[in-house]
Structure formats: structure tokens, C-alpha cells
Residue, then its C-alpha position, 0 to 999 in steps of 0.5 A: m179229686r179233693k187235693r187234701f192231705a192227712l197227717v197222723w203223728l205219734d211218738n214214744m214219748s207220749t200216749a197222745l195221738c195228733s191228727a190233722t188235714g190240710t192243703f198246699d198253697p197255690d205254688g205247691k211249696a207250703l202245706s198248711l195243716c189244722g187238727k186236734m190232739d188230746e194234751p195228757m200233761t194238762g188234761e186238755i181234750g181236743k186241743p187245736v194244733k196247726 
């Protein structure tokens, strides 16, 4: 089992979609996610997000 988790986020205030993957810390209390999203306000493509 990979023990990796996925996140996909969108809302009705933007046309942007954010996706990320990550893991829990050894205690299982904190989830750390890293991914990319397009920033429609600045035109930046593939902006890193945490």
C-alpha cells in the first residue's frame, strides 16, 4: 500500500482547479500535501502549492 493521499479542490469563486498528493506524519496527526494549480488572476501556470 502506498499510503499516499490525494486532494482535488475547486470552488465557485474561480475557474481554477488545485490538485495535490501527500502523506501523513509518523504519528498520523498531520497531513502534508504538495501540488500545483493555475492562477487565473496572474496567469501563472503550474503554481506550486502546499
